[in-house]
PASEBA-1860 file (N, C-alpha, C; in nm, 3 decimals):
! residues 223
1> MRFVRDNS> -1.308/-2.632/0.558/-1.405/-2.526/0.535/-1.400/-2.421/0.646 ~ -1.371/-2.465/0.768/-1.362/-2.367/0.877/-1.245/-2.273/0.853 ~ -1.133/-2.327/0.803/-1.017/-2.244/0.774/-1.053/-2.138/0.669 ~ -1.126/-2.180/0.567/-1.166/-2.086/0.462/-1.257/-1.978/0.519 ~ -1.353/-2.019/0.604/-1.443/-1.922/0.664/-1.368/-1.823/0.752 ~ -1.276/-1.875/0.834/-1.204/-1.790/0.929/-1.104/-1.697/0.861 ~ -1.065/-1.730/0.738/-0.967/-1.651/0.665/-1.020/-1.604/0.530 ~ -1.151/-1.596/0.518/-1.211/-1.567/0.387/-1.174/-1.429/0.333
9> LSIFFLAI> -1.156/-1.330/0.420/-1.122/-1.196/0.372/-0.985/-1.195/0.306 ~ -0.884/-1.252/0.373/-0.749/-1.253/0.315/-0.742/-1.345/0.194 ~ -0.812/-1.458/0.196/-0.814/-1.550/0.082/-0.877/-1.483/-0.040 ~ -0.987/-1.412/-0.017/-1.055/-1.345/-0.128/-0.964/-1.242/-0.193 ~ -0.899/-1.158/-0.112/-0.814/-1.056/-0.171/-0.687/-1.114/-0.232 ~ -0.636/-1.222/-0.177/-0.521/-1.288/-0.239/-0.559/-1.343/-0.376 ~ -0.678/-1.403/-0.385/-0.723/-1.461/-0.511/-0.742/-1.353/-0.618 ~ -0.808/-1.242/-0.582/-0.830/-1.139/-0.684/-0.702/-1.063/-0.714
17> FLASLAGQ> -0.608/-1.059/-0.618/-0.476/-1.000/-0.647/-0.404/-1.082/-0.752 ~ -0.399/-1.214/-0.733/-0.330/-1.301/-0.829/-0.396/-1.297/-0.966 ~ -0.531/-1.294/-0.967/-0.603/-1.286/-1.093/-0.573/-1.154/-1.165 ~ -0.571/-1.044/-1.087/-0.543/-0.913/-1.146/-0.400/-0.904/-1.198 ~ -0.305/-0.962/-1.121/-0.165/-0.960/-1.163/-0.147/-1.040/-1.292 ~ -0.215/-1.154/-1.301/-0.210/-1.235/-1.423/-0.271/-1.158/-1.540 ~ -0.385/-1.093/-1.514/-0.448/-1.014/-1.619/-0.360/-0.899/-1.665 ~ -0.294/-0.832/-1.569/-0.203/-0.724/-1.604/-0.089/-0.776/-1.691
25> AIAGHGAF> -0.035/-0.893/-1.654/0.076/-0.951/-1.731/0.034/-0.981/-1.874 ~ -0.085/-1.039/-1.890/-0.132/-1.074/-2.024/-0.160/-0.949/-2.108 ~ -0.232/-0.853/-2.048/-0.263/-0.729/-2.120/-0.137/-0.649/-2.149 ~ -0.047/-0.642/-2.050/0.077/-0.569/-2.070/0.164/-0.633/-2.177 ~ 0.164/-0.765/-2.181/0.239/-0.837/-2.284/0.187/-0.802/-2.422 ~ 0.053/-0.799/-2.437/-0.005/-0.763/-2.565/0.029/-0.621/-2.606 ~ 0.019/-0.528/-2.510/0.050/-0.388/-2.540/0.199/-0.371/-2.574 ~ 0.284/-0.442/-2.503/0.428/-0.433/-2.528/0.460/-0.481/-2.669
33> NHDQLLHH> 0.405/-0.595/-2.708/0.432/-0.648/-2.841/0.374/-0.559/-2.950 ~ 0.258/-0.499/-2.923/0.200/-0.406/-3.020/0.294/-0.288/-3.043 ~ 0.351/-0.236/-2.933/0.444/-0.124/-2.945/0.571/-0.167/-3.016 ~ 0.616/-0.290/-2.989/0.735/-0.341/-3.057/0.715/-0.345/-3.209 ~ 0.601/-0.395/-3.251/0.573/-0.405/-3.394/0.561/-0.268/-3.459 ~ 0.503/-0.171/-3.385/0.491/-0.035/-3.440/0.629/0.026/-3.462 ~ 0.726/-0.015/-3.379/0.861/0.037/-3.392/0.953/-0.060/-3.467 ~ 0.891/-0.154/-3.541/0.964/-0.251/-3.622/1.058/-0.339/-3.539
41> GDAISLGR> 1.015/-0.367/-3.417/1.090/-0.457/-3.332/1.031/-0.598/-3.335 ~ 1.089/-0.686/-3.256/1.043/-0.825/-3.250/0.950/-0.846/-3.132 ~ 0.845/-0.923/-3.152/0.757/-0.961/-3.042/0.831/-1.058/-2.950 ~ 0.794/-1.060/-2.824/0.858/-1.149/-2.727/0.751/-1.236/-2.660 ~ 0.798/-1.342/-2.596/0.706/-1.433/-2.528/0.657/-1.372/-2.397 ~ 0.550/-1.430/-2.343/0.498/-1.382/-2.215/0.602/-1.402/-2.105 ~ 0.670/-1.517/-2.105/0.771/-1.543/-2.004/0.882/-1.439/-2.005 ~ 0.924/-1.400/-2.124/1.029/-1.299/-2.133/0.976/-1.162/-2.091
49> YLTTSEFA> 0.850/-1.134/-2.124/0.793/-1.005/-2.085/0.791/-0.989/-1.934 ~ 0.768/-1.099/-1.862/0.762/-1.094/-1.716/0.896/-1.056/-1.655 ~ 1.004/-1.066/-1.730/1.136/-1.029/-1.678/1.180/-0.891/-1.726 ~ 1.095/-0.822/-1.799/1.134/-0.691/-1.851/1.123/-0.582/-1.745 ~ 1.198/-0.476/-1.765/1.192/-0.363/-1.673/1.056/-0.293/-1.682 ~ 0.991/-0.300/-1.797/0.861/-0.234/-1.812/0.756/-0.299/-1.720 ~ 0.751/-0.432/-1.719/0.656/-0.502/-1.633/0.691/-0.478/-1.486 ~ 0.819/-0.486/-1.452/0.861/-0.466/-1.312/0.827/-0.325/-1.265
57> ADVAENWQ> 0.850/-0.225/-1.349/0.821/-0.088/-1.310/0.672/-0.065/-1.292 ~ 0.591/-0.122/-1.383/0.446/-0.106/-1.373/0.392/-0.166/-1.243 ~ 0.445/-0.282/-1.205/0.400/-0.348/-1.082/0.450/-0.271/-0.959 ~ 0.578/-0.240/-0.957/0.639/-0.178/-0.839/0.583/-0.039/-0.811 ~ 0.553/0.038/-0.916/0.506/0.174/-0.891/0.367/0.174/-0.827 ~ 0.288/0.071/-0.852/0.159/0.059/-0.785/0.175/0.007/-0.643 ~ 0.261/-0.091/-0.624/0.283/-0.146/-0.490/0.334/-0.039/-0.395 ~ 0.432/0.041/-0.440/0.491/0.138/-0.349/0.389/0.243/-0.306
65> SEYLQFTL> 0.300/0.282/-0.395/0.201/0.383/-0.357/0.099/0.327/-0.259 ~ 0.063/0.199/-0.277/-0.031/0.137/-0.185/0.029/0.125/-0.045 ~ 0.153/0.082/-0.037/0.216/0.066/0.094/0.252/0.199/0.157 ~ 0.277/0.301/0.075/0.295/0.436/0.130/0.164/0.481/0.194 ~ 0.053/0.455/0.126/-0.078/0.493/0.180/-0.098/0.432/0.318 ~ -0.074/0.301/0.332/-0.095/0.236/0.459/0.007/0.282/0.564 ~ 0.130/0.307/0.522/0.232/0.354/0.616/0.190/0.487/0.677 ~ 0.149/0.581/0.592/0.107/0.712/0.642/-0.022/0.702/0.723
73> YIVGTVWL> -0.111/0.613/0.682/-0.237/0.598/0.753/-0.214/0.542/0.893 ~ -0.126/0.443/0.904/-0.096/0.381/1.034/-0.037/0.483/1.130 ~ 0.063/0.557/1.083/0.129/0.653/1.174/0.043/0.778/1.193 ~ -0.030/0.818/1.091/-0.112/0.937/1.102/-0.226/0.922/1.200 ~ -0.288/0.803/1.202/-0.403/0.782/1.289/-0.364/0.764/1.436 ~ -0.233/0.761/1.465/-0.191/0.761/1.605/-0.225/0.896/1.669 ~ -0.199/1.004/1.595/-0.214/1.138/1.652/-0.325/1.222/1.587 ~ -0.356/1.197/1.460/-0.452/1.280/1.388/-0.593/1.225/1.403
81> LQRGSPES> -0.690/1.314/1.410/-0.828/1.276/1.438/-0.923/1.333/1.333 ~ -1.038/1.269/1.319/-1.144/1.320/1.233/-1.276/1.301/1.305 ~ -1.334/1.409/1.352/-1.460/1.400/1.425/-1.567/1.329/1.340 ~ -1.629/1.230/1.402/-1.738/1.160/1.337/-1.699/1.043/1.250 ~ -1.569/1.019/1.230/-1.526/0.912/1.140/-1.489/0.785/1.216 ~ -1.534/0.667/1.168/-1.490/0.541/1.229/-1.344/0.511/1.198 ~ -1.286/0.586/1.103/-1.145/0.570/1.070/-1.055/0.641/1.171 ~ -1.114/0.718/1.261/-1.039/0.793/1.361/-1.060/0.733/1.499
89> KPLDQAGR> -0.959/0.750/1.586/-0.979/0.715/1.726/-1.072/0.818/1.790 ~ -1.133/0.784/1.904/-1.211/0.885/1.977/-1.126/1.009/2.002 ~ -1.190/1.124/2.011/-1.119/1.252/2.015/-1.033/1.269/2.139 ~ -1.057/1.192/2.244/-0.978/1.204/2.366/-0.868/1.099/2.376 ~ -0.841/1.027/2.267/-0.741/0.920/2.272/-0.626/0.940/2.175 ~ -0.599/1.062/2.134/-0.487/1.088/2.043/-0.356/1.052/2.112 ~ -0.262/1.000/2.034/-0.131/0.964/2.089/-0.113/0.815/2.100 ~ -0.004/0.775/2.164/0.034/0.633/2.170/-0.041/0.555/2.277
97> ESDEDQKV> -0.113/0.623/2.362/-0.193/0.562/2.468/-0.104/0.499/2.576 ~ -0.165/0.470/2.689/-0.088/0.419/2.804/-0.059/0.270/2.789 ~ 0.038/0.221/2.867/0.068/0.078/2.867/-0.054/-0.003/2.910 ~ -0.133/0.053/2.999/-0.253/-0.018/3.044/-0.353/-0.032/2.930 ~ -0.374/0.076/2.855/-0.466/0.071/2.742/-0.418/-0.027/2.636 ~ -0.286/-0.033/2.618/-0.228/-0.117/2.513/-0.192/-0.258/2.561 ~ -0.214/-0.286/2.686/-0.183/-0.418/2.743/-0.037/-0.456/2.722 ~ 0.050/-0.365/2.763/0.194/-0.384/2.745/0.260/-0.409/2.880
105> GAHADARS> 0.362/-0.494/2.883/0.440/-0.520/3.003/0.356/-0.577/3.115 ~ 0.357/-0.511/3.229/0.284/-0.561/3.346/0.133/-0.562/3.325 ~ 0.086/-0.491/3.225/-0.057/-0.483/3.199/-0.103/-0.588/3.097 ~ -0.009/-0.668/3.045/-0.046/-0.774/2.950/-0.119/-0.886/3.024 ~ -0.203/-0.958/2.950/-0.271/-1.071/3.013/-0.218/-1.201/2.955 ~ -0.275/-1.312/2.995/-0.224/-1.444/2.958/-0.230/-1.468/2.808 ~ -0.322/-1.404/2.739/-0.336/-1.426/2.595/-0.257/-1.326/2.512 ~ -0.191/-1.231/2.577/-0.113/-1.132/2.503/0.008/-1.198/2.438
113> PRWARTGG> 0.051/-1.152/2.319/0.171/-1.205/2.257/0.291/-1.191/2.351 ~ 0.383/-1.285/2.343/0.497/-1.287/2.435/0.579/-1.159/2.428 ~ 0.599/-1.105/2.309/0.682/-0.985/2.295/0.612/-0.862/2.351 ~ 0.481/-0.868/2.374/0.412/-0.757/2.439/0.435/-0.761/2.590 ~ 0.480/-0.876/2.642/0.496/-0.894/2.786/0.639/-0.879/2.832 ~ 0.737/-0.900/2.743/0.877/-0.911/2.785/0.941/-0.778/2.821 ~ 0.897/-0.668/2.759/0.958/-0.538/2.783/1.087/-0.520/2.704 ~ 1.148/-0.405/2.718/1.275/-0.378/2.653/1.264/-0.364/2.502
121> LRTALYEN> 1.374/-0.399/2.433/1.383/-0.381/2.289/1.279/-0.463/2.214 ~ 1.255/-0.587/2.259/1.160/-0.672/2.188/1.019/-0.614/2.189 ~ 0.978/-0.560/2.302/0.846/-0.497/2.309/0.842/-0.370/2.225 ~ 0.951/-0.293/2.228/0.958/-0.170/2.147/0.946/-0.202/1.999 ~ 1.012/-0.309/1.956/1.002/-0.350/1.816/0.862/-0.399/1.783 ~ 0.806/-0.478/1.873/0.675/-0.538/1.847/0.565/-0.432/1.842 ~ 0.573/-0.332/1.929/0.466/-0.232/1.933/0.472/-0.136/1.814 ~ 0.581/-0.144/1.738/0.593/-0.066/1.615/0.611/-0.154/1.491
129> SLLIVMTT> 0.587/-0.283/1.506/0.619/-0.379/1.400/0.537/-0.358/1.273 ~ 0.411/-0.320/1.285/0.329/-0.299/1.166/0.383/-0.184/1.083 ~ 0.416/-0.073/1.149/0.472/0.041/1.078/0.608/0.007/1.018 ~ 0.691/-0.066/1.090/0.824/-0.102/1.041/0.814/-0.186/0.914 ~ 0.727/-0.287/0.916/0.715/-0.376/0.800/0.655/-0.301/0.681 ~ 0.549/-0.223/0.704/0.487/-0.148/0.595/0.586/-0.049/0.533 ~ 0.664/0.019/0.616/0.763/0.115/0.566/0.870/0.043/0.486 ~ 0.914/-0.073/0.534/1.017/-0.149/0.463/0.967/-0.194/0.326
137> IWLGSWLA> 0.844/-0.244/0.319/0.788/-0.286/0.191/0.773/-0.168/0.097 ~ 0.727/-0.053/0.152/0.713/0.066/0.067/0.848/0.108/0.010 ~ 0.950/0.120/0.095/1.081/0.163/0.047/1.140/0.062/-0.051 ~ 1.121/-0.068/-0.023/1.170/-0.170/-0.114/1.102/-0.162/-0.250 ~ 0.971/-0.140/-0.250/0.896/-0.129/-0.375/0.937/-0.004/-0.452 ~ 0.957/0.105/-0.378/0.997/0.230/-0.442/1.136/0.217/-0.504 ~ 1.226/0.147/-0.433/1.360/0.122/-0.488/1.350/0.037/-0.613 ~ 1.267/-0.068/-0.609/1.250/-0.154/-0.727/1.193/-0.075/-0.844
145> QSIAGASG> 1.097/0.013/-0.815/1.040/0.097/-0.920/1.147/0.184/-0.984 ~ 1.233/0.243/-0.900/1.335/0.334/-0.953/1.437/0.260/-1.039 ~ 1.476/0.139/-0.996/1.575/0.062/-1.072/1.516/0.014/-1.204 ~ 1.394/-0.044/-1.198/1.329/-0.091/-1.320/1.295/0.025/-1.411 ~ 1.249/0.136/-1.352/1.216/0.253/-1.433/1.336/0.310/-1.504 ~ 1.450/0.315/-1.435/1.573/0.365/-1.497/1.615/0.277/-1.613 ~ 1.602/0.146/-1.596/1.638/0.053/-1.703/1.547/0.071/-1.824 ~ 1.416/0.082/-1.798/1.322/0.103/-1.908/1.342/0.237/-1.977
153> YNADQLDH> 1.370/0.340/-1.897/1.393/0.474/-1.952/1.515/0.474/-2.043 ~ 1.623/0.409/-1.999/1.745/0.405/-2.079/1.726/0.321/-2.205 ~ 1.647/0.216/-2.197/1.619/0.137/-2.316/1.545/0.221/-2.420 ~ 1.451/0.302/-2.374/1.378/0.391/-2.464/1.471/0.498/-2.522 ~ 1.561/0.548/-2.440/1.658/0.646/-2.488/1.745/0.589/-2.599 ~ 1.791/0.465/-2.581/1.875/0.400/-2.682/1.798/0.378/-2.811 ~ 1.670/0.343/-2.798/1.587/0.323/-2.918/1.577/0.451/-3.001 ~ 1.588/0.565/-2.934/1.577/0.693/-3.003/1.713/0.762/-3.020
161> QAATVSWL> 1.820/0.682/-3.008/1.957/0.733/-3.024/1.986/0.854/-2.934 ~ 1.932/0.847/-2.810/1.955/0.953/-2.714/2.047/0.902/-2.602 ~ 2.101/0.995/-2.523/2.194/0.957/-2.417/2.120/0.890/-2.301 ~ 2.184/0.793/-2.239/2.129/0.728/-2.121/2.162/0.810/-1.996 ~ 2.098/0.777/-1.886/2.120/0.849/-1.760/2.157/0.750/-1.651 ~ 2.221/0.799/-1.547/2.252/0.715/-1.431/2.127/0.695/-1.347 ~ 2.134/0.601/-1.254/2.019/0.578/-1.165/1.989/0.704/-1.083 ~ 2.094/0.770/-1.032/2.072/0.891/-0.954/2.009/1.001/-1.037
169> DYLGSSDF> 2.053/1.015/-1.161/1.994/1.116/-1.249/1.847/1.082/-1.278 ~ 1.818/0.954/-1.290/1.680/0.914/-1.317/1.590/0.949/-1.199 ~ 1.643/0.941/-1.076/1.563/0.975/-0.958/1.517/1.120/-0.960 ~ 1.589/1.205/-1.032/1.549/1.344/-1.041/1.475/1.378/-1.169 ~ 1.445/1.275/-1.247/1.382/1.300/-1.378/1.232/1.317/-1.367 ~ 1.173/1.383/-1.464/1.028/1.401/-1.469/0.958/1.267/-1.491 ~ 1.022/1.174/-1.560/0.961/1.044/-1.584/0.938/0.970/-1.453 ~ 1.038/0.970/-1.365/1.025/0.900/-1.237/0.917/0.965/-1.151
177> WSRTLQNW> 0.919/1.097/-1.141/0.825/1.164/-1.053/0.684/1.168/-1.110 ~ 0.671/1.166/-1.241/0.538/1.155/-1.302/0.476/1.020/-1.269 ~ 0.555/0.914/-1.281/0.506/0.779/-1.247/0.471/0.770/-1.098 ~ 0.554/0.833/-1.016/0.535/0.825/-0.871/0.413/0.905/-0.826 ~ 0.406/1.030/-0.866/0.302/1.120/-0.815/0.163/1.087/-0.870 ~ 0.157/1.029/-0.989/0.024/0.993/-1.040/-0.040/0.883/-0.956 ~ 0.043/0.804/-0.889/-0.009/0.702/-0.797/-0.035/0.760/-0.659 ~ 0.056/0.843/-0.610/0.040/0.900/-0.477/-0.088/0.982/-0.466
185> QSEFLAVG> -0.116/1.065/-0.564/-0.232/1.153/-0.552/-0.361/1.073/-0.545 ~ -0.369/0.961/-0.617/-0.491/0.881/-0.613/-0.507/0.810/-0.479 ~ -0.396/0.766/-0.420/-0.402/0.699/-0.290/-0.443/0.798/-0.180 ~ -0.386/0.916/-0.182/-0.419/1.016/-0.081/-0.564/1.060/-0.093 ~ -0.612/1.074/-0.216/-0.752/1.110/-0.236/-0.844/1.001/-0.181 ~ -0.810/0.875/-0.206/-0.894/0.764/-0.161/-0.902/0.759/-0.009 ~ -0.788/0.774/0.059/-0.787/0.770/0.205/-0.863/0.888/0.264 ~ -0.838/1.008/0.210/-0.908/1.125/0.259/-1.058/1.116/0.237
193> SMAILSVY> -1.098/1.061/0.123/-1.241/1.044/0.094/-1.305/0.947/0.190 ~ -1.235/0.837/0.220/-1.288/0.738/0.312/-1.307/0.797/0.451 ~ -1.210/0.877/0.495/-1.217/0.936/0.629/-1.336/1.029/0.644 ~ -1.364/1.112/0.542/-1.471/1.210/0.556/-1.607/1.154/0.515 ~ -1.610/1.068/0.412/-1.739/1.014/0.368/-1.800/0.921/0.472 ~ -1.713/0.852/0.548/-1.764/0.760/0.650/-1.825/0.834/0.769 ~ -1.809/0.967/0.775/-1.877/1.045/0.878/-2.027/1.045/0.851 ~ -2.065/1.057/0.724/-2.205/1.077/0.689/-2.272/0.957/0.621
201> LRQRGSPE> -2.192/0.871/0.557/-2.247/0.757/0.483/-2.227/0.628/0.560 ~ -2.310/0.528/0.532/-2.307/0.402/0.606/-2.307/0.282/0.510 ~ -2.254/0.171/0.560/-2.270/0.042/0.495/-2.301/-0.061/0.602 ~ -2.424/-0.102/0.605/-2.470/-0.195/0.709/-2.385/-0.322/0.708 ~ -2.337/-0.360/0.826/-2.262/-0.483/0.843/-2.112/-0.470/0.822 ~ -2.063/-0.355/0.776/-1.920/-0.339/0.751/-1.850/-0.276/0.871 ~ -1.735/-0.331/0.914/-1.660/-0.270/1.024/-1.595/-0.139/0.983 ~ -1.594/-0.109/0.854/-1.541/0.018/0.807/-1.643/0.130/0.818
209> SKPVGAPH> -1.766/0.094/0.854/-1.873/0.193/0.867/-1.923/0.196/1.011 ~ -1.975/0.312/1.052/-2.045/0.319/1.179/-2.178/0.245/1.167 ~ -2.237/0.203/1.279/-2.373/0.147/1.273/-2.466/0.246/1.203 ~ -2.564/0.192/1.132/-2.652/0.276/1.051/-2.715/0.388/1.134 ~ -2.752/0.357/1.258/-2.820/0.456/1.340/-2.729/0.544/1.423 ~ -2.597/0.529/1.409/-2.503/0.612/1.487/-2.508/0.757/1.440 ~ -2.501/0.852/1.531/-2.504/0.994/1.491/-2.378/1.031/1.411 ~ -2.390/1.136/1.332/-2.278/1.176/1.246/-2.154/1.212/1.326
217> DATGVEG> -2.170/1.266/1.448/-2.054/1.311/1.525/-1.993/1.202/1.612 ~ -2.044/1.078/1.604/-1.984/0.966/1.677/-1.849/0.933/1.615 ~ -1.744/0.939/1.696/-1.607/0.922/1.646/-1.547/0.792/1.699 ~ -1.477/0.720/1.610/-1.410/0.596/1.652/-1.507/0.484/1.679 ~ -1.628/0.492/1.626/-1.730/0.388/1.647/-1.742/0.309/1.518 ~ -1.720/0.178/1.525/-1.726/0.094/1.405/-1.847/0.002/1.415 ~ -1.892/-0.044/1.298/-2.007/-0.133/1.291/-1.975/-0.273/1.334
END
């Protein structure tokens, strides 16, 4: 029970992620088979649907936009500021900060991770590891979206006796960019809204909000 308590936030989101993914698979399977029947095709099993390019593209295009959001947010908040927002660092702390502030190298203490103390390439990698991993996941998801999307696009082209396209041609197509940008715009709106709304609005007990009584211009103060 202590493990559950100490990790309840990640466990909760993992559980609802898996439930949502299962729900998407079931609903998507139903919609896919409905479309198949409308076009006088054959219905397929749920297991087979999970291997289709349509399901892969639907999943990957959402994943890539989410990880792009976090990638830009991580790197953006190093230098960019928003007065009064708990999502921003204090106005006098823009930039990568000093080794002393970051507890790097000689300034690390006994509880600091080993790679924060060793210096050199390992410390350089570790101090950028969150951005590196998020960027890698984003690019991997975007690549998966493009490959699955191209496969699905060509399958639809064949169904309509139209010419297929190469993967590179698909990257320049309106279908790829429509799928991509419809996700990007919603993610950017959500992040921007959170940054500015948290200046004036509060949620008692949440670390994403300033304390209820904090003034509107208090910056980098979390609950």
